[in-house]
N, CA and C atoms as an extended XYZ file, in Angstrom:
279
Properties=species:S:1:pos:R:3:atomname:S:1:resname:S:1:resid:I:1 pbc="F F F"
N        17.455        8.809       10.893 N   MET     1
C        18.920        8.096       10.529 CA  MET     1
C        18.835        7.035       11.736 C   MET     1
N        19.026        5.814       10.992 N   VAL     2
C        19.343        4.439       12.191 CA  VAL     2
C        20.855        4.137       11.618 C   VAL     2
N        21.879        4.446       12.551 N   PRO     3
C        23.052        4.209       12.341 CA  PRO     3
C        23.583        2.247       12.770 C   PRO     3
N        23.787        1.595       11.200 N   MET     4
C        24.134        0.491       11.700 CA  MET     4
C        25.390        0.155       10.422 C   MET     4
N        26.055       -1.250       11.122 N   GLN     5
C        27.028       -1.781       10.035 CA  GLN     5
C        26.425       -2.636        8.776 C   GLN     5
N        26.648       -2.552        7.696 N   VAL     6
C        26.198       -3.310        6.801 CA  VAL     6
C        27.297       -3.796        5.832 C   VAL     6
N        27.227       -4.632        4.656 N   THR     7
C        27.899       -5.473        4.209 CA  THR     7
C        27.605       -4.285        2.972 C   THR     7
N        28.787       -4.663        1.989 N   ALA     8
C        28.615       -4.110        0.724 CA  ALA     8
C        27.766       -4.664       -0.171 C   ALA     8
N        27.440       -5.871       -0.015 N   HIS     9
C        26.353       -6.538       -0.796 CA  HIS     9
C        24.922       -6.255       -0.073 C   HIS     9
N        24.500       -5.995        1.411 N   ALA    10
C        23.523       -5.442        2.107 CA  ALA    10
C        23.313       -4.249        1.302 C   ALA    10
N        24.217       -3.212        0.857 N   LEU    11
C        24.045       -1.725        0.612 CA  LEU    11
C        23.120       -2.063       -0.839 C   LEU    11
N        24.083       -2.810       -1.666 N   LYS    12
C        23.549       -2.560       -2.925 CA  LYS    12
C        21.985       -3.549       -2.989 C   LYS    12
N        21.687       -4.239       -2.047 N   CYS    13
C        20.674       -5.278       -2.091 CA  CYS    13
C        19.154       -3.851       -1.900 C   CYS    13
N        19.700       -3.144       -0.294 N   ILE    14
C        19.064       -2.056        0.309 CA  ILE    14
C        18.734       -1.017       -1.225 C   ILE    14
N        19.915       -0.639       -2.124 N   ASP    15
C        19.785       -0.027       -3.141 CA  ASP    15
C        18.957       -0.209       -4.186 C   ASP    15
N        19.056       -1.530       -4.419 N   LYS    16
C        18.297       -2.110       -5.465 CA  LYS    16
C        16.397       -2.072       -4.653 C   LYS    16
N        16.310       -2.275       -3.677 N   ALA    17
C        15.055       -2.713       -3.276 CA  ALA    17
C        14.216       -1.184       -3.081 C   ALA    17
N        14.843       -0.074       -3.394 N   GLY    18
C        14.634        1.164       -3.197 CA  GLY    18
C        14.514        2.246       -1.748 C   GLY    18
N        15.212        1.607       -0.957 N   GLY    19
C        15.619        1.932        0.321 CA  GLY    19
C        15.344        1.013        1.635 C   GLY    19
N        16.067        1.524        2.668 N   LEU    20
C        16.074        0.636        3.666 CA  LEU    20
C        14.647        0.014        4.439 C   LEU    20
N        13.708        0.832        4.185 N   ASP    21
C        12.152        0.473        4.294 CA  ASP    21
C        11.542       -0.530        3.532 C   ASP    21
N        12.086       -0.328        2.137 N   ASN    22
C        11.573       -1.556        1.231 CA  ASN    22
C        12.311       -2.953        1.461 C   ASN    22
N        13.690       -2.393        1.628 N   TYR    23
C        14.266       -3.871        2.009 CA  TYR    23
C        13.966       -4.549        3.353 C   TYR    23
N        13.659       -3.989        4.402 N   VAL    24
C        13.506       -4.751        5.564 CA  VAL    24
C        12.018       -4.992        5.229 C   VAL    24
N        10.984       -4.533        4.550 N   LEU    25
C         9.410       -4.783        4.693 CA  LEU    25
C         9.697       -6.262        3.699 C   LEU    25
N        10.015       -5.736        2.653 N   ASN    26
C         9.997       -6.799        1.373 CA  ASN    26
C        11.051       -7.922        1.852 C   ASN    26
N        11.753       -7.989        2.227 N   THR    27
C        12.906       -9.295        2.467 CA  THR    27
C        12.379      -10.644        3.596 C   THR    27
N        12.197      -11.665        2.846 N   PRO    28
C        11.847      -12.838        3.822 CA  PRO    28
C        13.279      -12.976        4.674 C   PRO    28
N        12.498      -13.049        6.439 N   VAL    29
C        13.484      -13.400        7.332 CA  VAL    29
C        14.227      -14.058        7.561 C   VAL    29
N        13.973      -15.713        6.594 N   ALA    30
C        14.815      -16.491        6.228 CA  ALA    30
C        16.433      -15.696        5.217 C   ALA    30
N        15.941      -14.856        4.533 N   LYS    31
C        17.276      -14.362        3.472 CA  LYS    31
C        17.651      -13.337        4.475 C   LYS    31
N        17.248      -12.475        5.498 N   MET    32
C        17.742      -11.437        5.949 CA  MET    32
C        19.180      -12.064        6.884 C   MET    32
N        18.782      -13.032        7.599 N   MET    33
C        20.035      -13.615        8.376 CA  MET    33
C        20.811      -12.536        8.965 C   MET    33
N        19.890      -11.457        9.874 N   SER    34
C        20.624      -10.807       10.756 CA  SER    34
C        19.525      -10.496       11.938 C   SER    34
N        19.961      -10.740       13.328 N   LEU    35
C        18.921      -10.067       14.460 CA  LEU    35
C        18.493       -8.891       14.303 C   LEU    35
N        19.180       -8.123       14.187 N   LYS    36
C        19.214       -6.525       14.071 CA  LYS    36
C        17.872       -6.439       12.934 C   LYS    36
N        18.318       -6.976       11.935 N   GLY    37
C        17.280       -6.862       10.448 CA  GLY    37
C        16.138       -7.598       10.816 C   GLY    37
N        15.844       -8.474       11.432 N   MET    38
C        14.649       -9.000       12.003 CA  MET    38
C        13.751       -8.198       13.208 C   MET    38
N        14.361       -7.685       14.279 N   GLU    39
C        14.092       -6.592       14.974 CA  GLU    39
C        13.052       -5.456       14.499 C   GLU    39
N        14.073       -5.120       13.463 N   LEU    40
C        13.588       -3.746       12.348 CA  LEU    40
C        12.562       -4.171       12.338 C   LEU    40
N        12.190       -5.818       11.325 N   LYS    41
C        11.311       -5.726       10.816 CA  LYS    41
C         9.985       -5.760       11.328 C   LYS    41
N        10.390       -6.507       12.726 N   GLU    42
C         9.202       -6.743       13.450 CA  GLU    42
C         8.673       -5.634       13.758 C   GLU    42
N         9.700       -4.467       14.145 N   LYS    43
C         9.155       -3.261       14.688 CA  LYS    43
C         8.306       -2.447       13.537 C   LYS    43
N         8.834       -2.327       12.476 N   MET    44
C         8.149       -1.521       11.646 CA  MET    44
C         7.119       -2.270       11.018 C   MET    44
N         6.847       -3.552       10.871 N   THR    45
C         5.245       -4.153       10.669 CA  THR    45
C         4.437       -3.625       11.720 C   THR    45
N         4.701       -3.940       12.714 N   ARG    46
C         3.924       -3.817       13.842 CA  ARG    46
C         3.270       -2.121       13.728 C   ARG    46
N         4.228       -1.079       13.648 N   ALA    47
C         3.960       -0.011       13.554 CA  ALA    47
C         3.117        0.377       12.293 C   ALA    47
N         3.292       -0.433       10.987 N   LEU    48
C         2.319       -0.457        9.878 CA  LEU    48
C         0.949       -0.375       10.240 C   LEU    48
N         0.973       -1.781       10.734 N   SER    49
C         0.014       -2.442       10.948 CA  SER    49
C        -1.103       -1.346       12.150 C   SER    49
N        -0.327       -1.068       13.183 N   GLU    50
C        -1.080       -0.051       14.116 CA  GLU    50
C        -1.638        1.163       13.110 C   GLU    50
N        -0.707        1.779       12.538 N   GLU    51
C        -1.003        3.258       11.598 CA  GLU    51
C        -2.712        2.747       10.575 C   GLU    51
N        -2.468        1.569       10.113 N   ARG    52
C        -3.571        0.991        9.146 CA  ARG    52
C        -4.310        1.012        9.948 C   ARG    52
N        -4.659        0.014       11.021 N   ARG    53
C        -5.809        0.281       11.894 CA  ARG    53
C        -6.139        1.622       12.212 C   ARG    53
N        -5.463        2.540       12.710 N   ARG    54
C        -5.804        3.978       12.949 CA  ARG    54
C        -6.635        4.575       11.823 C   ARG    54
N        -6.200        4.460       10.564 N   ARG    55
C        -6.504        4.587        9.205 CA  ARG    55
C        -7.592        4.589        8.536 C   ARG    55
N        -7.905        2.972        9.201 N   GLY    56
C        -8.762        2.295        8.983 CA  GLY    56
C       -10.413        2.924        9.963 C   GLY    56
N        -9.679        2.848       11.246 N   GLU    57
C       -10.981        3.531       11.913 CA  GLU    57
C       -11.439        5.164       11.458 C   GLU    57
N       -10.525        5.881       11.079 N   GLU    58
C       -10.670        7.231       11.165 CA  GLU    58
C       -11.483        7.298        9.554 C   GLU    58
N       -10.919        6.460        8.632 N   GLU    59
C       -11.888        6.222        7.081 CA  GLU    59
C       -12.971        6.007        7.634 C   GLU    59
N       -13.437        4.830        8.506 N   GLY    60
C       -14.968        4.328        8.800 CA  GLY    60
C       -15.594        5.668        9.103 C   GLY    60
N       -15.204        6.261       10.042 N   ALA    61
C       -16.072        7.356       10.567 CA  ALA    61
C       -16.295        8.327        9.451 C   ALA    61
N       -15.300        8.443        8.569 N   LYS    62
C       -15.942        9.280        7.659 CA  LYS    62
C       -16.594        8.773        6.378 C   LYS    62
N       -16.429        7.307        6.649 N   GLU    63
C       -17.581        6.760        5.523 CA  GLU    63
C       -19.001        6.899        6.216 C   GLU    63
N       -19.041        6.599        7.313 N   ASP    64
C       -20.684        6.741        7.794 CA  ASP    64
C       -20.773        8.098        7.516 C   ASP    64
N       -20.334        9.380        7.656 N   SER    65
C       -20.889       10.385        7.716 CA  SER    65
C       -21.070       11.181        6.329 C   SER    65
N       -20.135       10.420        5.047 N   ASN    66
C       -20.337       10.719        3.923 CA  ASN    66
C       -21.536       10.062        3.694 C   ASN    66
N       -21.927        9.156        4.023 N   GLU    67
C       -22.601        7.611        3.516 CA  GLU    67
C       -24.378        8.801        3.919 C   GLU    67
N       -24.439        9.119        5.050 N   ALA    68
C       -25.246       10.160        5.323 CA  ALA    68
C       -25.566       11.716        4.350 C   ALA    68
N       -24.494       12.137        3.836 N   GLU    69
C       -24.420       13.292        2.839 CA  GLU    69
C       -24.884       12.721        1.369 C   GLU    69
N       -24.506       11.455        1.274 N   GLY    70
C       -24.560       10.897       -0.115 CA  GLY    70
C       -25.938       10.757       -0.478 C   GLY    70
N       -26.871        9.963        0.720 N   GLU    71
C       -27.902        9.603        0.245 CA  GLU    71
C       -28.881       11.164       -0.076 C   GLU    71
N       -28.489       11.910        0.369 N   GLU    72
C       -29.199       13.316        0.143 CA  GLU    72
C       -29.049       13.692       -1.715 C   GLU    72
N       -27.631       13.429       -1.975 N   GLU    73
C       -27.514       13.894       -3.298 CA  GLU    73
C       -28.157       12.697       -4.281 C   GLU    73
N       -27.983       11.236       -3.819 N   GLU    74
C       -28.398       10.378       -4.519 CA  GLU    74
C       -30.117       10.605       -4.836 C   GLU    74
N       -30.785       10.830       -4.265 N   GLU    75
C       -31.999       11.113       -4.529 CA  GLU    75
C       -32.427       12.056       -6.071 C   GLU    75
N       -31.814       13.236       -5.750 N   GLY    76
C       -31.603       14.089       -6.798 CA  GLY    76
C       -31.104       13.833       -7.923 C   GLY    76
N       -30.222       12.788       -8.385 N   GLU    77
C       -29.354       12.335       -9.213 CA  GLU    77
C       -29.984       11.481       -9.971 C   GLU    77
N       -29.652       11.565      -11.393 N   THR    78
C       -29.861       10.592      -12.318 CA  THR    78
C       -28.755        9.773      -12.978 C   THR    78
N       -28.919        8.955      -12.779 N   LYS    79
C       -27.703        8.229      -13.428 CA  LYS    79
C       -27.313        8.070      -15.218 C   LYS    79
N       -26.484        8.471      -15.537 N   THR    80
C       -26.702        8.219      -16.940 CA  THR    80
C       -25.860        6.723      -17.196 C   THR    80
N       -26.552        5.917      -18.289 N   PRO    81
C       -25.964        4.635      -18.641 CA  PRO    81
C       -24.551        4.883      -19.545 C   PRO    81
N       -24.071        3.860      -19.434 N   LYS    82
C       -22.388        3.613      -19.726 CA  LYS    82
C       -22.793        3.665      -21.047 C   LYS    82
N       -21.975        4.025      -22.028 N   ARG    83
C       -21.797        3.730      -23.630 CA  ARG    83
C       -20.984        2.326      -23.748 C   ARG    83
N       -21.255        1.730      -24.843 N   PRO    84
C       -20.207        0.695      -25.049 CA  PRO    84
C       -19.199        1.038      -25.860 C   PRO    84
N       -18.397       -0.071      -25.401 N   PRO    85
C       -17.071        0.292      -26.200 CA  PRO    85
C       -17.350        0.508      -27.586 C   PRO    85
N       -16.274        1.492      -28.520 N   PRO    86
C       -17.042        1.328      -29.635 CA  PRO    86
C       -16.158        0.186      -30.755 C   PRO    86
N       -16.737       -0.201      -31.993 N   PRO    87
C       -16.577       -1.585      -32.331 CA  PRO    87
C       -15.256       -1.279      -32.956 C   PRO    87
N       -14.434       -2.710      -33.071 N   ARG    88
C       -13.309       -2.655      -33.325 CA  ARG    88
C       -12.911       -2.817      -34.897 C   ARG    88
N       -12.039       -2.272      -35.290 N   PRO    89
C       -12.026       -2.221      -37.159 CA  PRO    89
C       -11.764       -3.380      -37.514 C   PRO    89
N       -12.222       -3.841      -38.595 N   LYS    90
C       -12.100       -5.113      -38.999 CA  LYS    90
C       -10.805       -5.438      -39.935 C   LYS    90
N        -9.876       -6.766      -39.781 N   THR    91
C        -8.796       -6.783      -39.839 CA  THR    91
C        -9.118       -7.838      -41.545 C   THR    91
N        -8.118       -7.659      -42.369 N   LYS    92
C        -8.368       -8.596      -43.386 CA  LYS    92
C        -7.290       -9.814      -42.983 C   LYS    92
N        -8.060      -11.004      -43.295 N   SER    93
C        -7.264      -12.352      -43.034 CA  SER    93
C        -6.383      -12.926      -43.762 C   SER    93
């Protein structure tokens, strides 16, 4: 929980955005007009980028191990060709 004072208008905007996180992350800094909001946005953006970076590193390691396993499976598999879409019904003009 983050205690802070907000105006009724800001509260309506937060509800409309789907919560404080969405409001802070998606509202341009110029429109926010609050030092506390700008600081919060900077902290949240930094935390999200660090989390994405960590997840990217984890996924990269998983993909490397999956590629080695996938190479074995691909050798024995036969790929089935994709079917073309069904023909469209003719319309009367």
